[in-house]
Phi, psi and omega in degrees: 000313181296318180298316180298319180297317180296317179298320180297316178299317181298315182293323178293316179297318179298316180297318180298318181293324178295317179297318179300315180295319182296314183263002177053052181274000000 
C-alpha cells in the first residue's frame, strides 16, 4: 500500500512538472 502510494505521488509530481514546463509556470 505504501509503495503504491509513493508511486502515485511520484507520477503526480512528474505530471505536475511536465505541466509546469509546458505552460512555463
